[in-house]
N, C-alpha and C positions, 0 to 999 in steps of 0.2 A: 127337053130335061136331063143332060146327063153330068151321072153322077158319081158313086164307087158304092159298091160294100164288099164284107168277107164277109156273107153269111150265108151259112151249106143248107141246099139244094141235091136236094132226094136225088132231082129223078138229074140231077147233072150229073152224077157218079160221084158226093157227097155227101161225110158219114155225119151224120147227128151227133151231139156235144163232139166233135172233133176239128182243127180249126181250118179251113176253105181260103179260101189260093181268097184276092182282094182281086173284083171284076170290076170290069167299067160294066154299065147300069144307060138305061133311059126309064128317067123314072114319069112315063104314062099321063099319072092319075092319083086324085089325093081325095082318098072321104073326108076333108073337113072334118078329123077325128088324128087315127091315130097310125092307119095301116093305109099307104101308098098302091095303086102299080107296078105292076117294072117289067121290062125286056130286059129279058135280059138269053146273050147266048142262043138268039134263034126261036129260041123261048118265051111262055110271058108266065107271071109270078101276081101277088099276094104277099107286102111284109110292111110290117109295120115301120116308122121313118123313125122311128128311134136307133135303124141300122144301116141308114142311108148317111150317106162321107160325101163333103163339097169337094173335098178334094182323095185322092189315093190311100192308100193306110185302110189303117185297125182299127176298133171299138175302143174308146179308149182314146189312142194313136193323133186321130184329127178331128173334127170337129163334124158334124152331123151337118145334117145341110139345116133350116130353120122351121119352120116351122111361119114365116112373112114370107120364106122365099119360096111355099109350098100351096101359099094360097096363092098366090101373084102364078102357079099354075096354073089349079083351078077356073078361078077368075081370065081364064086366056081366052 
């Protein structure tokens, strides 16, 4: 599932605690709780679903992906 995040990835050169760029991601899986496995810039990582957005934007400015959307991914 295509989505976006502004979560900082230190392995991509982002600094923890500082604003990271908004990146397009692919949500690969959901643990049915709060974490998602994602693909970003040729790598994979795991982040909280609250940092995954339905459209391009930043935390608090755009809606996060919903549990219902993630549940559909988990059951696919």
